[in-house]
LODRENDO-677270 format. One record per residue (C-alpha): residue number from 1; chain; x, y, z. Coordinates in nm, 2 decimals. Layout:
! residues N
nr->NUM, kette->A, east->X, north->Y, up->Z
...
This chain:
! residues 296
nr->1, kette->A, east->0.00, north->-0.01, up->0.01
nr->2, kette->A, east->0.14, north->0.34, up->-0.12
nr->3, kette->A, east->0.12, north->0.61, up->0.14
nr->4, kette->A, east->-0.03, north->0.96, up->0.06
nr->5, kette->A, east->0.21, north->1.18, up->0.23
nr->6, kette->A, east->-0.02, north->1.49, up->0.13
nr->7, kette->A, east->-0.33, north->1.31, up->0.30
nr->8, kette->A, east->-0.13, north->1.24, up->0.62
nr->9, kette->A, east->-0.02, north->1.61, up->0.62
nr->10, kette->A, east->-0.40, north->1.72, up->0.57
nr->11, kette->A, east->-0.50, north->1.46, up->0.85
nr->12, kette->A, east->-0.23, north->1.60, up->1.08
nr->13, kette->A, east->-0.37, north->1.96, up->1.06
nr->14, kette->A, east->-0.72, north->1.84, up->1.13
nr->15, kette->A, east->-0.58, north->1.66, up->1.42
nr->16, kette->A, east->-0.41, north->1.96, up->1.55
nr->17, kette->A, east->-0.70, north->2.20, up->1.51
nr->18, kette->A, east->-1.00, north->1.95, up->1.59
nr->19, kette->A, east->-1.17, north->2.11, up->1.30
nr->20, kette->A, east->-1.19, north->2.05, up->0.92
nr->21, kette->A, east->-1.29, north->2.43, up->0.88
nr->22, kette->A, east->-0.98, north->2.57, up->1.07
nr->23, kette->A, east->-0.74, north->2.32, up->0.89
nr->24, kette->A, east->-0.88, north->2.43, up->0.54
nr->25, kette->A, east->-0.82, north->2.79, up->0.64
nr->26, kette->A, east->-0.46, north->2.73, up->0.72
nr->27, kette->A, east->-0.42, north->2.54, up->0.37
nr->28, kette->A, east->-0.62, north->2.80, up->0.19
nr->29, kette->A, east->-0.85, north->2.55, up->0.06
nr->30, kette->A, east->-1.23, north->2.45, up->0.11
nr->31, kette->A, east->-1.36, north->2.26, up->0.39
nr->32, kette->A, east->-1.49, north->1.98, up->0.18
nr->33, kette->A, east->-1.16, north->1.94, up->0.00
nr->34, kette->A, east->-1.00, north->1.85, up->0.34
nr->35, kette->A, east->-1.28, north->1.63, up->0.43
nr->36, kette->A, east->-1.26, north->1.44, up->0.12
nr->37, kette->A, east->-0.88, north->1.39, up->0.16
nr->38, kette->A, east->-0.91, north->1.26, up->0.50
nr->39, kette->A, east->-1.19, north->1.03, up->0.39
nr->40, kette->A, east->-0.98, north->0.88, up->0.13
nr->41, kette->A, east->-0.72, north->0.83, up->0.38
nr->42, kette->A, east->-0.95, north->0.65, up->0.61
nr->43, kette->A, east->-1.06, north->0.42, up->0.27
nr->44, kette->A, east->-0.71, north->0.35, up->0.21
nr->45, kette->A, east->-0.62, north->0.24, up->0.55
nr->46, kette->A, east->-0.96, north->0.07, up->0.58
nr->47, kette->A, east->-1.04, north->0.24, up->0.93
nr->48, kette->A, east->-1.20, north->0.54, up->1.08
nr->49, kette->A, east->-0.96, north->0.82, up->1.21
nr->50, kette->A, east->-1.19, north->1.10, up->1.27
nr->51, kette->A, east->-1.54, north->1.12, up->1.45
nr->52, kette->A, east->-1.75, north->1.38, up->1.28
nr->53, kette->A, east->-2.05, north->1.57, up->1.46
nr->54, kette->A, east->-2.21, north->1.90, up->1.35
nr->55, kette->A, east->-2.04, north->2.06, up->1.62
nr->56, kette->A, east->-1.72, north->1.90, up->1.70
nr->57, kette->A, east->-1.43, north->1.68, up->1.55
nr->58, kette->A, east->-1.26, north->1.44, up->1.77
nr->59, kette->A, east->-1.01, north->1.13, up->1.67
nr->60, kette->A, east->-1.06, north->0.77, up->1.71
nr->61, kette->A, east->-0.83, north->0.56, up->1.89
nr->62, kette->A, east->-0.67, north->0.46, up->1.57
nr->63, kette->A, east->-0.67, north->0.84, up->1.46
nr->64, kette->A, east->-0.51, north->0.94, up->1.79
nr->65, kette->A, east->-0.22, north->0.65, up->1.77
nr->66, kette->A, east->-0.16, north->0.76, up->1.42
nr->67, kette->A, east->-0.15, north->1.14, up->1.48
nr->68, kette->A, east->0.10, north->1.05, up->1.78
nr->69, kette->A, east->0.31, north->0.85, up->1.54
nr->70, kette->A, east->0.33, north->1.10, up->1.25
nr->71, kette->A, east->0.34, north->1.43, up->1.44
nr->72, kette->A, east->0.72, north->1.45, up->1.50
nr->73, kette->A, east->0.79, north->1.38, up->1.15
nr->74, kette->A, east->0.53, north->1.63, up->1.02
nr->75, kette->A, east->0.70, north->1.89, up->1.27
nr->76, kette->A, east->1.05, north->1.82, up->1.15
nr->77, kette->A, east->0.95, north->1.86, up->0.78
nr->78, kette->A, east->0.80, north->2.19, up->0.85
nr->79, kette->A, east->1.12, north->2.29, up->1.04
nr->80, kette->A, east->1.33, north->2.17, up->0.73
nr->81, kette->A, east->1.11, north->2.35, up->0.49
nr->82, kette->A, east->1.12, north->2.67, up->0.69
nr->83, kette->A, east->1.50, north->2.65, up->0.72
nr->84, kette->A, east->1.52, north->2.58, up->0.36
nr->85, kette->A, east->1.31, north->2.91, up->0.29
nr->86, kette->A, east->1.55, north->3.11, up->0.51
nr->87, kette->A, east->1.82, north->3.05, up->0.24
nr->88, kette->A, east->1.65, north->3.29, up->0.00
nr->89, kette->A, east->1.49, north->3.60, up->0.04
nr->90, kette->A, east->1.57, north->3.90, up->0.31
nr->91, kette->A, east->1.80, north->3.81, up->0.60
nr->92, kette->A, east->1.60, north->3.64, up->0.87
nr->93, kette->A, east->1.61, north->3.40, up->1.16
nr->94, kette->A, east->1.86, north->3.33, up->1.43
nr->95, kette->A, east->2.24, north->3.38, up->1.38
nr->96, kette->A, east->2.46, north->3.20, up->1.63
nr->97, kette->A, east->2.80, north->3.31, up->1.68
nr->98, kette->A, east->3.09, north->3.20, up->1.88
nr->99, kette->A, east->3.32, north->3.51, up->1.95
nr->100, kette->A, east->3.66, north->3.55, up->2.13
nr->101, kette->A, east->3.64, north->3.77, up->2.43
nr->102, kette->A, east->3.93, north->3.98, up->2.30
nr->103, kette->A, east->3.79, north->4.06, up->1.96
nr->104, kette->A, east->3.70, north->4.40, up->2.08
nr->105, kette->A, east->3.63, north->4.57, up->1.75
nr->106, kette->A, east->3.37, north->4.29, up->1.66
nr->107, kette->A, east->3.22, north->4.29, up->2.00
nr->108, kette->A, east->3.19, north->4.69, up->2.02
nr->109, kette->A, east->2.85, north->4.79, up->2.07
nr->110, kette->A, east->2.82, north->5.02, up->1.77
nr->111, kette->A, east->2.92, north->4.75, up->1.53
nr->112, kette->A, east->2.67, north->4.49, up->1.67
nr->113, kette->A, east->2.39, north->4.74, up->1.73
nr->114, kette->A, east->2.44, north->4.87, up->1.36
nr->115, kette->A, east->2.40, north->4.53, up->1.24
nr->116, kette->A, east->2.09, north->4.46, up->1.47
nr->117, kette->A, east->1.91, north->4.79, up->1.31
nr->118, kette->A, east->1.99, north->4.71, up->0.95
nr->119, kette->A, east->1.86, north->4.35, up->0.98
nr->120, kette->A, east->1.55, north->4.36, up->1.20
nr->121, kette->A, east->1.43, north->4.02, up->1.11
nr->122, kette->A, east->1.78, north->3.84, up->1.22
nr->123, kette->A, east->1.80, north->3.73, up->1.60
nr->124, kette->A, east->2.16, north->3.76, up->1.70
nr->125, kette->A, east->2.27, north->3.50, up->1.95
nr->126, kette->A, east->2.64, north->3.56, up->2.06
nr->127, kette->A, east->2.84, north->3.33, up->2.30
nr->128, kette->A, east->3.16, north->3.49, up->2.43
nr->129, kette->A, east->3.41, north->3.23, up->2.48
nr->130, kette->A, east->3.78, north->3.15, up->2.44
nr->131, kette->A, east->3.74, north->2.76, up->2.44
nr->132, kette->A, east->3.86, north->2.62, up->2.09
nr->133, kette->A, east->3.59, north->2.38, up->1.94
nr->134, kette->A, east->3.42, north->2.27, up->1.63
nr->135, kette->A, east->3.15, north->2.55, up->1.56
nr->136, kette->A, east->2.97, north->2.33, up->1.31
nr->137, kette->A, east->2.92, north->2.05, up->1.57
nr->138, kette->A, east->2.82, north->2.28, up->1.84
nr->139, kette->A, east->2.55, north->2.43, up->1.59
nr->140, kette->A, east->2.70, north->2.80, up->1.54
nr->141, kette->A, east->2.66, north->2.96, up->1.20
nr->142, kette->A, east->3.01, north->3.13, up->1.24
nr->143, kette->A, east->3.28, north->3.23, up->1.47
nr->144, kette->A, east->3.54, north->3.51, up->1.54
nr->145, kette->A, east->3.90, north->3.41, up->1.64
nr->146, kette->A, east->4.26, north->3.46, up->1.57
nr->147, kette->A, east->4.35, north->3.36, up->1.23
nr->148, kette->A, east->4.65, north->3.15, up->1.35
nr->149, kette->A, east->4.38, north->2.90, up->1.54
nr->150, kette->A, east->4.11, north->2.87, up->1.25
nr->151, kette->A, east->4.09, north->2.55, up->1.06
nr->152, kette->A, east->4.22, north->2.56, up->0.72
nr->153, kette->A, east->3.91, north->2.43, up->0.56
nr->154, kette->A, east->3.71, north->2.73, up->0.68
nr->155, kette->A, east->3.62, north->3.04, up->0.49
nr->156, kette->A, east->3.78, north->3.33, up->0.69
nr->157, kette->A, east->3.72, north->3.71, up->0.62
nr->158, kette->A, east->3.94, north->3.97, up->0.82
nr->159, kette->A, east->3.75, north->4.14, up->1.08
nr->160, kette->A, east->4.02, north->4.42, up->1.11
nr->161, kette->A, east->4.38, north->4.47, up->1.03
nr->162, kette->A, east->4.67, north->4.33, up->1.20
nr->163, kette->A, east->4.68, north->4.33, up->1.58
nr->164, kette->A, east->4.96, north->4.32, up->1.84
nr->165, kette->A, east->4.99, north->4.25, up->2.23
nr->166, kette->A, east->5.12, north->4.49, up->2.48
nr->167, kette->A, east->5.26, north->4.48, up->2.82
nr->168, kette->A, east->5.11, north->4.78, up->3.02
nr->169, kette->A, east->5.09, north->4.91, up->3.38
nr->170, kette->A, east->4.98, north->5.24, up->3.54
nr->171, kette->A, east->5.19, north->5.55, up->3.57
nr->172, kette->A, east->5.20, north->5.52, up->3.94
nr->173, kette->A, east->5.33, north->5.14, up->3.92
nr->174, kette->A, east->5.60, north->5.27, up->3.66
nr->175, kette->A, east->5.69, north->5.54, up->3.91
nr->176, kette->A, east->5.73, north->5.31, up->4.19
nr->177, kette->A, east->5.90, north->5.02, up->4.04
nr->178, kette->A, east->6.02, north->5.14, up->3.70
nr->179, kette->A, east->5.99, north->4.99, up->3.35
nr->180, kette->A, east->6.16, north->4.66, up->3.24
nr->181, kette->A, east->6.43, north->4.72, up->2.97
nr->182, kette->A, east->6.39, north->4.36, up->2.84
nr->183, kette->A, east->6.09, north->4.10, up->2.85
nr->184, kette->A, east->6.33, north->3.87, up->3.04
nr->185, kette->A, east->6.32, north->4.11, up->3.34
nr->186, kette->A, east->5.94, north->4.03, up->3.38
nr->187, kette->A, east->6.01, north->3.74, up->3.57
nr->188, kette->A, east->6.12, north->3.97, up->3.86
nr->189, kette->A, east->5.83, north->4.22, up->3.84
nr->190, kette->A, east->5.46, north->4.20, up->3.98
nr->191, kette->A, east->5.26, north->4.07, up->3.69
nr->192, kette->A, east->4.89, north->4.02, up->3.62
nr->193, kette->A, east->4.84, north->3.69, up->3.43
nr->194, kette->A, east->4.57, north->3.52, up->3.20
nr->195, kette->A, east->4.48, north->3.16, up->3.23
nr->196, kette->A, east->4.20, north->2.98, up->3.04
nr->197, kette->A, east->4.07, north->2.78, up->3.35
nr->198, kette->A, east->4.17, north->2.70, up->3.72
nr->199, kette->A, east->4.46, north->2.45, up->3.72
nr->200, kette->A, east->4.61, north->2.56, up->3.38
nr->201, kette->A, east->4.94, north->2.73, up->3.36
nr->202, kette->A, east->4.92, north->3.09, up->3.30
nr->203, kette->A, east->4.96, north->3.22, up->2.93
nr->204, kette->A, east->5.32, north->3.26, up->2.84
nr->205, kette->A, east->5.39, north->3.63, up->2.72
nr->206, kette->A, east->5.52, north->3.65, up->2.36
nr->207, kette->A, east->5.75, north->3.91, up->2.21
nr->208, kette->A, east->6.00, north->3.92, up->1.94
nr->209, kette->A, east->6.36, north->4.04, up->1.91
nr->210, kette->A, east->6.56, north->4.09, up->1.60
nr->211, kette->A, east->6.30, north->3.90, up->1.39
nr->212, kette->A, east->6.29, north->3.61, up->1.63
nr->213, kette->A, east->5.99, north->3.51, up->1.84
nr->214, kette->A, east->6.02, north->3.42, up->2.20
nr->215, kette->A, east->5.79, north->3.38, up->2.51
nr->216, kette->A, east->5.85, north->3.45, up->2.90
nr->217, kette->A, east->5.69, north->3.24, up->3.15
nr->218, kette->A, east->5.61, north->3.51, up->3.41
nr->219, kette->A, east->5.52, north->3.43, up->3.76
nr->220, kette->A, east->5.19, north->3.64, up->3.80
nr->221, kette->A, east->5.07, north->3.72, up->4.14
nr->222, kette->A, east->4.73, north->3.74, up->4.02
nr->223, kette->A, east->4.58, north->3.55, up->3.76
nr->224, kette->A, east->4.23, north->3.55, up->3.59
nr->225, kette->A, east->4.04, north->3.43, up->3.28
nr->226, kette->A, east->3.88, north->3.80, up->3.25
nr->227, kette->A, east->4.06, north->4.06, up->3.03
nr->228, kette->A, east->3.84, north->4.32, up->3.17
nr->229, kette->A, east->3.95, north->4.23, up->3.54
nr->230, kette->A, east->4.31, north->4.24, up->3.42
nr->231, kette->A, east->4.27, north->4.59, up->3.29
nr->232, kette->A, east->4.11, north->4.72, up->3.62
nr->233, kette->A, east->4.40, north->4.55, up->3.83
nr->234, kette->A, east->4.65, north->4.70, up->3.61
nr->235, kette->A, east->4.49, north->5.07, up->3.63
nr->236, kette->A, east->4.49, north->5.01, up->4.02
nr->237, kette->A, east->4.86, north->4.96, up->4.02
nr->238, kette->A, east->4.85, north->4.58, up->4.09
nr->239, kette->A, east->5.13, north->4.52, up->3.84
nr->240, kette->A, east->5.21, north->4.47, up->3.45
nr->241, kette->A, east->4.94, north->4.29, up->3.24
nr->242, kette->A, east->4.97, north->4.17, up->2.90
nr->243, kette->A, east->4.71, north->4.13, up->2.63
nr->244, kette->A, east->4.56, north->4.26, up->2.30
nr->245, kette->A, east->4.63, north->4.64, up->2.23
nr->246, kette->A, east->4.27, north->4.68, up->2.15
nr->247, kette->A, east->4.16, north->4.58, up->2.49
nr->248, kette->A, east->4.40, north->4.84, up->2.66
nr->249, kette->A, east->4.36, north->5.13, up->2.40
nr->250, kette->A, east->4.09, north->5.31, up->2.58
nr->251, kette->A, east->4.30, north->5.31, up->2.91
nr->252, kette->A, east->4.60, north->5.42, up->2.72
nr->253, kette->A, east->4.41, north->5.71, up->2.57
nr->254, kette->A, east->4.29, north->5.82, up->2.90
nr->255, kette->A, east->4.64, north->5.82, up->3.04
nr->256, kette->A, east->4.53, north->5.53, up->3.30
nr->257, kette->A, east->4.79, north->5.27, up->3.14
nr->258, kette->A, east->5.13, north->5.30, up->2.98
nr->259, kette->A, east->5.28, north->5.07, up->2.72
nr->260, kette->A, east->5.60, north->4.90, up->2.81
nr->261, kette->A, east->5.85, north->4.70, up->2.59
nr->262, kette->A, east->5.67, north->4.81, up->2.26
nr->263, kette->A, east->5.98, north->4.74, up->2.08
nr->264, kette->A, east->5.95, north->4.38, up->2.14
nr->265, kette->A, east->5.58, north->4.37, up->2.06
nr->266, kette->A, east->5.54, north->4.27, up->1.68
nr->267, kette->A, east->5.23, north->4.28, up->1.48
nr->268, kette->A, east->5.06, north->3.96, up->1.35
nr->269, kette->A, east->4.74, north->3.86, up->1.17
nr->270, kette->A, east->4.43, north->3.96, up->1.36
nr->271, kette->A, east->4.08, north->3.84, up->1.41
nr->272, kette->A, east->3.87, north->3.68, up->1.15
nr->273, kette->A, east->3.51, north->3.58, up->1.10
nr->274, kette->A, east->3.51, north->3.24, up->0.98
nr->275, kette->A, east->3.23, north->2.98, up->0.87
nr->276, kette->A, east->3.21, north->2.64, up->0.69
nr->277, kette->A, east->3.24, north->2.65, up->0.32
nr->278, kette->A, east->2.88, north->2.62, up->0.19
nr->279, kette->A, east->2.75, north->2.62, up->-0.19
nr->280, kette->A, east->2.47, north->2.84, up->-0.06
nr->281, kette->A, east->2.53, north->3.09, up->0.23
nr->282, kette->A, east->2.24, north->3.19, up->0.43
nr->283, kette->A, east->2.11, north->3.56, up->0.36
nr->284, kette->A, east->2.16, north->3.62, up->0.74
nr->285, kette->A, east->2.53, north->3.52, up->0.75
nr->286, kette->A, east->2.59, north->3.69, up->0.41
nr->287, kette->A, east->2.44, north->4.01, up->0.56
nr->288, kette->A, east->2.68, north->4.00, up->0.85
nr->289, kette->A, east->2.98, north->3.97, up->0.62
nr->290, kette->A, east->2.88, north->4.25, up->0.42
nr->291, kette->A, east->2.82, north->4.46, up->0.71
nr->292, kette->A, east->3.16, north->4.38, up->0.85
nr->293, kette->A, east->3.33, north->4.45, up->0.54
nr->294, kette->A, east->3.15, north->4.78, up->0.51
nr->295, kette->A, east->3.27, north->4.89, up->0.86
nr->296, kette->A, east->3.61, north->4.79, up->0.78
């Protein structure tokens, strides 16, 4: 017996609405057309599915069982159809992003607010995280990371220009303890370090000299996984901190922090918006890429 999928979909609507009229209105057809379709399905199966009266519609035991079995599949097909429709037309739907906490320009209020205003039918869902994981497997549309840690099979679009990391401290700290002349001196200084999680060794501070890169394993008196806290502690004179220049820039411009060891701070490839290669990019993601390129 060949299954009439269209008849099953019509029956599912009648079962949901408990009304031939309401089901017909949702489909944009006549009530008699819906009734005839359900009747043909019953004839094919050889059993009554719907109990009809002049005032109400209810399901038979067989109808209730059939509806319970097909309802999940009907819901999945509707969702799949809606998702396919989102691949054309104006940008709409939820756009899930995994963004590094130090991607300052991307996470700036004006950039994201401007995108949201220009695309009112797109719902941004942003997870700020420094964990490295497969964005596709976790259900994200795209991510923002430093270019050096992005998988080669991803499409990567620059968010901004080159970046660099700086060692910074407050003017008060500089006056009390002086500036280090070489990164190697940092092991004797009061430092504020970053670590991704408790029990994990603090991040080694990276520098370059005469074209050669090297790192220094400082012994920080304070460690944290929060860049904003590192900046606040440095402003308060707790020690020398190290991180992305963009994170420290507002404090430097206000005179609250001073950069040290700048001659040992090379520039490198910055942040990228990355996403898996697809034959057809969803309009919502295409809109984000376009907005980002325009703002650059």
